[in-house]
C-alpha positions as CSV (number, residue, x, y, z in Angstrom):
1,M,-19.2,-27.4,-35.4
2,D,-21.4,-30.4,-36.4
3,K,-22.4,-32.1,-33.1
4,T,-21.2,-35.6,-34.3
5,L,-17.9,-34.3,-35.6
6,N,-17.5,-32.2,-32.5
7,R,-18.1,-35.1,-30.2
8,A,-15.8,-37.4,-32.1
9,A,-12.9,-34.9,-32.2
10,A,-13.3,-34.2,-28.5
11,E,-13.3,-37.9,-27.6
12,Y,-10.2,-38.5,-29.6
13,L,-8.2,-35.5,-28.4
14,W,-9.0,-35.9,-24.7
15,S,-9.0,-39.7,-24.5
16,E,-5.3,-39.9,-25.0
17,K,-3.0,-39.9,-22.0
18,L,-0.3,-37.4,-23.0
19,E,2.0,-38.3,-20.2
20,Q,2.6,-41.7,-21.9
21,K,3.5,-40.2,-25.3
22,P,6.8,-38.8,-26.7
23,A,7.4,-35.1,-26.5
24,W,6.5,-34.3,-30.1
25,Q,3.2,-36.1,-29.8
26,R,2.4,-34.3,-26.5
27,A,3.1,-31.0,-28.3
28,L,1.0,-32.0,-31.2
29,F,-2.0,-33.1,-29.1
30,S,-1.7,-29.9,-27.0
31,A,-1.8,-27.7,-30.1
32,L,-4.8,-29.6,-31.5
33,R,-6.6,-29.2,-28.2
34,Y,-6.0,-25.4,-28.2
35,A,-7.1,-25.3,-31.8
36,Y,-10.3,-27.3,-30.9
37,V,-11.4,-24.9,-28.1
38,V,-10.7,-21.8,-30.2
39,L,-12.6,-23.2,-33.2
40,D,-15.4,-24.2,-30.8
41,D,-15.6,-20.6,-29.6
42,L,-15.9,-19.4,-33.2
43,A,-18.6,-21.9,-33.9
44,R,-20.6,-20.6,-30.9
45,G,-20.9,-17.3,-32.8
46,E,-20.1,-14.8,-30.1
47,L,-16.7,-13.8,-31.5
48,T,-18.1,-13.3,-35.0
49,L,-20.9,-11.1,-33.7
50,R,-18.5,-9.0,-31.8
51,A,-16.1,-8.7,-34.8
52,M,-19.1,-7.4,-36.9
53,S,-19.9,-4.9,-34.2
54,L,-16.3,-3.7,-34.2
55,V,-16.4,-3.2,-37.9
56,Y,-19.4,-0.8,-37.6
57,T,-17.7,1.0,-34.7
58,T,-14.5,1.3,-36.8
59,L,-16.3,3.0,-39.6
60,L,-17.5,5.6,-37.2
61,S,-14.3,6.0,-35.2
62,L,-11.5,5.5,-37.7
63,V,-11.0,9.0,-38.9
64,P,-11.4,10.7,-35.4
65,L,-9.0,8.1,-33.9
66,M,-6.3,8.8,-36.5
67,A,-6.9,12.5,-36.4
68,V,-6.3,12.6,-32.6
69,S,-3.4,10.1,-32.8
70,F,-1.5,11.8,-35.6
71,S,-2.0,15.3,-34.4
72,V,1.0,14.6,-32.2
73,L,3.1,13.7,-35.2
74,K,2.5,17.1,-36.7
75,A,4.1,18.7,-33.6
76,F,7.2,16.7,-34.4
77,G,7.3,17.9,-38.1
78,M,5.6,14.8,-39.6
79,H,2.8,15.1,-42.1
80,N,-0.2,12.9,-42.5
81,K,1.2,11.8,-45.9
82,Q,3.7,9.8,-43.8
83,L,0.8,7.8,-42.6
84,E,0.1,6.6,-46.1
85,P,2.7,3.7,-46.2
86,V,1.2,2.2,-43.0
87,L,-2.3,2.3,-44.4
88,L,-1.2,1.0,-47.7
89,Q,0.4,-2.0,-46.0
90,F,-2.6,-2.7,-43.9
91,L,-5.0,-2.4,-47.0
92,A,-2.6,-4.2,-49.4
93,P,-5.0,-7.2,-49.8
94,L,-7.5,-4.8,-51.3
95,G,-5.3,-4.1,-54.3
96,E,-6.1,-0.9,-56.2
97,Q,-9.2,-0.4,-54.0
98,G,-6.8,-0.2,-51.0
99,T,-4.9,2.7,-52.6
100,Q,-8.2,4.5,-53.2
101,I,-9.4,3.9,-49.6
102,T,-6.0,5.1,-48.3
103,S,-6.3,8.4,-50.3
104,Q,-9.8,9.0,-49.0
105,I,-8.8,8.4,-45.4
106,I,-5.8,10.7,-45.7
107,G,-8.1,13.3,-47.2
108,F,-10.6,13.0,-44.3
109,I,-7.8,13.4,-41.8
110,D,-6.3,16.4,-43.6
111,N,-9.8,18.1,-43.5
112,V,-10.0,17.6,-39.7
113,K,-8.7,20.9,-38.3
114,I,-8.4,20.4,-34.5
115,G,-7.6,24.0,-33.9
116,V,-11.0,25.3,-35.1
117,L,-13.2,22.6,-33.5
118,G,-13.6,24.4,-30.2
119,T,-13.8,22.7,-26.8
120,F,-17.0,20.7,-27.5
121,G,-15.7,19.6,-30.9
122,I,-12.4,18.4,-29.5
123,A,-14.2,16.6,-26.6
124,L,-16.5,14.9,-29.1
125,L,-13.5,13.9,-31.2
126,F,-11.7,12.4,-28.3
127,Y,-14.9,10.6,-27.1
128,T,-15.4,9.0,-30.5
129,A,-11.8,7.9,-30.7
130,I,-11.8,6.5,-27.1
131,S,-15.1,4.7,-27.7
132,L,-13.5,2.4,-30.3
133,I,-10.7,1.3,-27.8
134,Q,-13.3,1.0,-25.0
135,K,-15.4,-1.4,-27.2
136,V,-12.3,-3.4,-28.0
137,E,-11.5,-3.6,-24.3
138,G,-15.1,-4.8,-23.6
139,T,-14.7,-7.6,-26.2
140,F,-11.3,-8.6,-24.8
141,N,-12.7,-8.7,-21.3
142,Y,-15.5,-10.9,-22.5
143,I,-13.0,-13.3,-24.0
144,W,-11.0,-13.3,-20.7
145,R,-14.2,-13.8,-18.6
146,L,-13.8,-10.5,-16.8
147,D,-16.7,-8.6,-15.3
148,Q,-14.7,-5.5,-14.1
149,H,-13.6,-2.9,-16.5
150,R,-11.1,-0.1,-16.2
151,S,-12.2,3.0,-14.1
152,I,-13.0,6.1,-16.1
153,G,-9.8,7.8,-14.9
154,R,-7.6,4.9,-15.9
155,R,-9.3,4.6,-19.3
156,F,-8.5,8.2,-20.1
157,A,-4.9,7.8,-18.9
158,D,-4.3,4.5,-20.7
159,Y,-6.2,5.2,-23.9
160,G,-4.8,8.7,-24.1
161,S,-1.2,7.5,-23.8
162,V,-1.8,4.9,-26.5
163,M,-3.4,7.4,-28.9
164,L,-0.8,10.1,-28.4
165,I,2.5,8.3,-27.8
166,G,1.8,5.1,-29.7
167,P,2.0,6.6,-33.2
168,L,5.2,8.4,-32.4
169,L,6.8,5.2,-31.2
170,V,5.6,3.3,-34.3
171,F,6.9,5.8,-36.8
172,S,10.2,6.1,-34.9
173,A,10.6,2.3,-35.1
174,L,9.6,2.3,-38.8
175,G,12.1,5.1,-39.6
176,L,14.9,3.4,-37.6
177,S,14.3,0.0,-39.3
178,A,14.2,1.7,-42.7
179,S,17.5,3.5,-42.1
180,V,19.2,0.4,-40.9
181,L,18.0,-1.9,-43.7
182,S,18.6,0.5,-46.6
183,G,21.2,2.9,-45.2
184,G,24.8,3.3,-46.2
185,L,26.1,1.7,-43.0
186,A,24.5,-1.6,-44.0
187,Q,25.9,-1.4,-47.5
188,R,29.4,-0.7,-46.2
189,I,29.3,-3.6,-43.8
190,S,28.2,-5.9,-46.7
191,N,31.5,-5.1,-48.5
192,Y,33.4,-6.8,-45.7
193,V,31.1,-9.3,-44.1
194,P,29.6,-12.1,-46.2
195,F,25.9,-13.0,-46.3
196,V,24.9,-9.4,-45.2
197,Q,22.9,-8.9,-48.4
198,E,21.0,-12.1,-47.8
199,L,20.5,-11.1,-44.2
200,L,19.2,-7.7,-45.2
201,A,16.8,-9.3,-47.7
202,F,15.5,-11.6,-45.0
203,L,15.0,-8.8,-42.5
204,T,13.2,-6.7,-45.2
205,A,10.8,-9.6,-45.8
206,A,10.4,-10.3,-42.1
207,T,9.8,-6.7,-41.0
208,P,6.0,-6.7,-41.8
209,Y,5.6,-9.9,-39.8
210,A,7.6,-8.6,-36.9
211,M,5.6,-5.4,-36.8
212,I,2.3,-7.2,-36.9
213,I,3.4,-9.7,-34.2
214,G,4.7,-6.9,-32.0
215,A,1.5,-4.9,-32.3
216,F,-0.7,-7.9,-31.6
217,T,1.4,-8.9,-28.6
218,F,1.1,-5.4,-27.2
219,F,-2.7,-5.5,-27.7
220,Y,-3.0,-8.8,-25.9
221,M,-1.0,-7.6,-22.9
222,F,-2.4,-4.1,-22.7
223,I,-6.1,-4.2,-23.5
224,P,-7.6,-6.9,-21.1
225,N,-8.2,-5.5,-17.6
226,T,-6.0,-8.2,-16.1
227,R,-2.4,-9.2,-15.9
228,V,-1.5,-11.0,-19.1
229,K,1.7,-13.0,-19.0
230,F,4.2,-12.1,-21.7
231,K,4.5,-15.8,-22.8
232,A,0.7,-16.0,-23.4
233,A,0.6,-12.7,-25.3
234,L,3.7,-13.6,-27.4
235,I,2.4,-17.0,-28.4
236,A,-1.0,-15.5,-29.4
237,G,0.8,-12.6,-31.2
238,V,2.9,-15.0,-33.3
239,V,0.0,-17.2,-34.2
240,S,-2.4,-14.4,-35.0
241,G,0.3,-12.4,-36.8
242,F,1.1,-15.2,-39.2
243,L,-2.6,-15.9,-39.6
244,F,-3.2,-12.2,-40.4
245,Q,-0.5,-12.1,-43.0
246,S,-1.7,-15.4,-44.6
247,L,-5.3,-14.3,-44.7
248,G,-4.1,-11.0,-46.3
249,W,-2.3,-12.9,-49.0
250,G,-5.3,-15.1,-49.6
251,F,-7.8,-12.2,-49.6
252,G,-5.6,-10.3,-51.9
253,S,-5.5,-13.2,-54.4
254,V,-9.3,-13.3,-54.4
255,V,-9.6,-9.5,-54.9
256,V,-7.2,-9.6,-57.9
257,S,-9.0,-12.6,-59.5
258,A,-12.4,-10.9,-59.0
259,S,-11.0,-7.7,-60.4
260,D,-9.7,-9.4,-63.5
261,S,-13.1,-11.2,-64.1
262,G,-15.1,-8.0,-63.8
263,T,-17.1,-9.1,-60.8
264,Y,-16.9,-5.6,-59.3
265,A,-19.1,-4.3,-62.1
266,I,-22.1,-5.7,-60.2
267,Y,-21.5,-3.5,-57.2
268,S,-20.2,-0.5,-59.1
269,G,-18.9,2.2,-56.7
270,F,-20.0,0.2,-53.6
271,A,-17.3,-2.5,-54.3
272,V,-14.7,-0.4,-52.4
273,V,-16.8,-0.1,-49.3
274,I,-17.8,-3.7,-49.4
275,L,-14.2,-4.9,-49.7
276,F,-13.1,-2.6,-47.0
277,M,-15.8,-3.9,-44.6
278,I,-15.0,-7.5,-45.4
279,W,-11.2,-6.9,-44.8
280,M,-12.0,-5.1,-41.5
281,Y,-14.1,-8.0,-40.4
282,I,-11.4,-10.5,-41.2
283,S,-8.8,-8.3,-39.3
284,W,-10.9,-7.9,-36.2
285,L,-11.8,-11.6,-36.1
286,T,-8.1,-12.5,-36.4
287,L,-7.3,-10.2,-33.5
288,L,-10.1,-11.7,-31.3
289,V,-9.0,-15.2,-32.2
290,G,-5.5,-14.3,-30.9
291,S,-7.0,-12.9,-27.7
292,S,-8.8,-16.2,-27.2
293,I,-5.5,-18.1,-27.8
294,A,-3.8,-15.9,-25.2
295,F,-6.5,-16.6,-22.7
296,Y,-6.3,-20.4,-23.1
297,V,-2.5,-20.4,-22.9
298,Q,-2.7,-18.5,-19.6
299,H,-5.6,-20.5,-18.3
300,P,-5.1,-24.1,-19.5
301,E,-7.7,-25.3,-17.1
302,Y,-10.3,-24.0,-19.6
303,V,-8.9,-26.2,-22.4
304,L,-11.6,-28.8,-22.0
305,P,-14.1,-30.2,-24.5
306,H,-17.1,-29.1,-22.6
307,H,-18.2,-26.9,-19.7
308,R,-15.8,-24.1,-20.2
309,S,-18.1,-21.4,-18.8
310,G,-16.2,-21.2,-15.5
311,M,-19.2,-21.8,-13.3
312,L,-18.3,-23.4,-10.0
313,S,-20.5,-25.7,-8.0
314,I,-21.7,-24.6,-4.5
315,R,-19.0,-26.9,-2.9
316,Q,-16.3,-25.3,-5.0
317,Q,-17.5,-21.8,-4.2
318,E,-17.5,-22.6,-0.5
319,T,-13.9,-23.9,-0.7
320,L,-12.8,-21.0,-2.8
321,A,-14.4,-18.5,-0.3
322,L,-12.5,-20.1,2.6
323,Q,-9.3,-20.1,0.6
324,V,-9.7,-16.4,-0.3
325,M,-10.5,-15.4,3.3
326,A,-7.5,-17.4,4.6
327,I,-5.1,-15.7,2.2
328,I,-6.5,-12.3,3.0
329,A,-6.1,-13.0,6.7
330,Q,-2.6,-14.4,6.4
331,R,-1.3,-11.5,4.4
332,H,-3.1,-9.1,6.8
333,Y,-1.5,-10.5,9.9
334,D,1.9,-10.8,8.2
335,S,1.7,-7.1,7.0
336,R,2.2,-8.2,3.4
337,R,0.7,-6.5,0.3
338,P,-2.9,-7.6,-0.3
339,F,-3.9,-9.7,-3.3
340,S,-5.8,-8.5,-6.3
341,A,-8.3,-10.7,-8.2
342,T,-5.5,-11.7,-10.6
343,D,-3.3,-12.6,-7.7
344,F,-5.9,-15.0,-6.4
345,V,-6.3,-16.6,-9.9
346,L,-2.6,-17.2,-10.2
347,R,-2.2,-18.4,-6.6
348,L,-5.2,-20.7,-6.5
349,R,-5.2,-21.7,-10.2
350,T,-8.9,-21.0,-10.4
351,P,-11.0,-19.5,-13.2
352,I,-11.3,-15.7,-13.0
353,Q,-15.1,-15.9,-13.1
354,G,-15.2,-18.0,-9.9
355,V,-12.8,-15.7,-8.1
356,T,-14.7,-12.6,-9.2
357,Q,-18.0,-14.1,-8.1
358,V,-16.7,-15.0,-4.6
359,L,-14.9,-11.6,-4.1
360,T,-18.1,-9.8,-5.1
361,A,-20.2,-11.9,-2.6
362,L,-17.7,-11.3,0.2
363,S,-17.6,-7.6,-0.6
364,R,-21.4,-7.3,-0.6
365,A,-21.5,-8.9,2.8
366,R,-18.9,-6.4,4.0
367,L,-16.5,-9.1,5.1
368,I,-13.8,-7.7,2.9
369,T,-13.2,-4.3,1.2
370,K,-11.2,-3.0,-1.7
371,N,-8.5,-0.4,-1.5
372,S,-8.0,2.5,-3.8
373,E,-5.4,0.9,-6.1
374,D,-6.2,0.1,-9.7
375,P,-6.8,-2.8,-10.1
376,P,-8.1,-2.9,-6.5
377,R,-6.7,-5.2,-3.8
378,Y,-8.7,-6.8,-1.0
379,L,-8.5,-6.2,2.7
380,P,-10.5,-7.5,5.7
381,N,-13.4,-5.2,6.6
382,V,-14.3,-6.8,9.9
383,P,-12.2,-8.2,12.8
384,L,-11.2,-11.7,11.5
385,E,-11.0,-13.1,15.0
386,K,-14.8,-12.4,15.3
387,T,-15.8,-13.5,11.8
388,S,-16.9,-17.2,11.9
389,L,-16.5,-19.6,9.1
390,K,-20.3,-20.0,9.2
391,Q,-20.6,-16.4,8.1
392,V,-18.3,-17.0,5.2
393,L,-20.2,-20.1,4.0
394,D,-23.6,-18.4,4.5
395,T,-22.4,-15.5,2.4
396,V,-21.4,-17.7,-0.5
397,R,-24.5,-19.8,-0.4
398,N,-26.9,-16.8,-0.3
399,D,-25.1,-14.6,-2.8
400,C,-23.5,-16.9,-5.4
401,A,-26.6,-18.6,-6.6
402,T,-26.8,-16.6,-9.8
403,P,-29.4,-15.9,-10.8
404,P,-31.5,-16.7,-7.7
405,L,-34.9,-18.1,-8.5
406,A,-38.0,-16.9,-6.7
407,L,-39.5,-20.3,-5.7
408,K,-43.0,-20.4,-4.4
409,T,-43.8,-22.3,-1.3
410,P,-45.6,-25.5,-2.3
411,A,-49.2,-25.7,-1.2
412,K,-48.5,-29.0,0.4
413,P,-45.0,-29.2,2.0
414,V,-42.9,-32.2,1.0
415,K,-42.6,-34.4,4.0
416,G,-39.2,-34.6,5.7
417,V,-37.4,-31.9,3.7
418,S,-37.7,-29.1,6.2
419,E,-36.6,-31.4,9.0
420,V,-33.5,-32.5,7.1
421,R,-32.6,-28.9,6.2
422,D,-33.0,-27.8,9.9
423,T,-30.7,-30.7,10.9
424,I,-28.0,-29.7,8.4
425,D,-28.2,-26.0,9.5
426,R,-27.9,-27.0,13.2
427,A,-24.9,-29.2,12.4
428,L,-23.1,-26.4,10.5
429,D,-24.0,-23.9,13.3
430,G,-22.5,-26.1,15.9
431,A,-19.5,-27.1,13.9
432,L,-18.5,-23.7,12.4
433,T,-19.9,-20.8,14.5
434,D,-17.1,-20.9,17.1
435,I,-14.3,-21.2,14.5
436,S,-13.1,-17.8,13.3
437,V,-11.3,-17.0,10.1
438,R,-8.2,-16.2,12.1
439,D,-8.3,-19.7,13.7
440,M,-8.4,-21.2,10.2
441,A,-5.8,-19.0,8.6
442,I,-3.2,-18.7,11.5
443,E,-3.6,-21.8,13.6
444,G,-4.5,-24.0,10.7
445,Q,-7.1,-26.1,12.7
446,P,-10.2,-25.5,14.8
447,T,-10.2,-25.2,18.5
448,S,-10.5,-28.5,20.4
449,G,-14.0,-27.8,21.7
450,A,-15.4,-26.9,18.3
451,N,-13.6,-29.8,16.8
452,N,-15.1,-32.3,19.2
453,E,-18.6,-30.8,18.7
454,A,-18.2,-31.1,15.0
455,Q,-17.2,-34.7,15.2
456,A,-20.2,-35.5,17.5
457,L,-22.7,-33.7,15.2
458,T,-21.2,-35.5,12.1
459,S,-21.5,-38.9,13.8
460,K,-25.1,-38.1,14.7
461,N,-26.4,-36.5,11.5
462,G,-24.2,-38.1,8.9
463,N,-21.6,-36.4,6.6
464,T,-22.4,-32.7,6.3
465,D,-20.5,-32.5,3.0
466,S,-23.7,-33.6,1.3
467,A,-25.3,-30.3,2.2
468,P,-26.6,-28.6,-0.9
């Protein structure tokens, strides 16, 4: 976005007090704020670059992915030709070129004989197919500010089930909807019930939208390596589904007008490939925009005009580390199920980046450990009654400074700084060394001796909250 326009839009959208406005204005301003942050993400360029990367990966992986997926359909008596209507619908905006591309893809899939590939060939085919989904997951995890990806075992289990069972469910749903909408049962009902014909016409027109919305909603819930709420995925699926269909209609109109004017003659045989790549780019970008919408719906704390990187200040990291250790201790002593990273995010309403950063720091210091579940849950790794709050704060301060800078010692020390730092460290040592995580989590307050000492040191040295 232009900086002046960007600043003006942000000031207008966030200067209004929504609590004082009618419901329809609150809804309108909220929608505009979400639109602003999504468009700002697009303007930063990262989503467009990743969409371009996915186009290239799709060109390499499309045929292997479909060959693996629809090999299951052959076992149920289906033929690759039955894939043709789905591809034609997806490539409908390309017009006649879409029909040509569909025929070529079907021909490539027919030529893939899985039975004669051998072990290495089948493994390579599966790897190529899985690599596309893996790259999509990496892009979704980037949008969701996630550093942890699925384990290798879970990737094969999840991706394999999608590739093998997904097409069967899709074609079953398509066959069922076709039989209901055009079957004799619906025709017989229309003889007795009014408006059935109009209802069938509406359902026939709405089916492509419903299928796209359902597919997008599934992607937004399944692909990110975190728990995505159904509400967030559905809202993103509806918005991106209608956006996808609208862009398809607009792109199709451009293709038809260009075809009538003879523009394709410039590119000769390359026109088909160019159109296919452009449409793939639009499709991937629409999918990524929807994922961004789902993220902001689930994490409204990121819907801000600036500073949406999720980086926490040192003070915020310290507070978050104490909260995390308190929750881990409470659930440990109450014999309740440990929290995962997503559970901490939902419980504390804190950005996932900050939670992941603190959990990683505490794990490196061996204060907590992960269990074998996927996604992992966090347990205490040391006796909590012997773990002081000073250890927790030191861990965060020493580990969460990302990236740490290797500062050289000045040739001439700055007068007074070392003395102040030593005073702060002594104050924290005296105030927090004797308070354990268990004291904080279970008793809710420090012991009287430690509390008195903390008050004395605070009175002597000033407020320790100003410690860097």
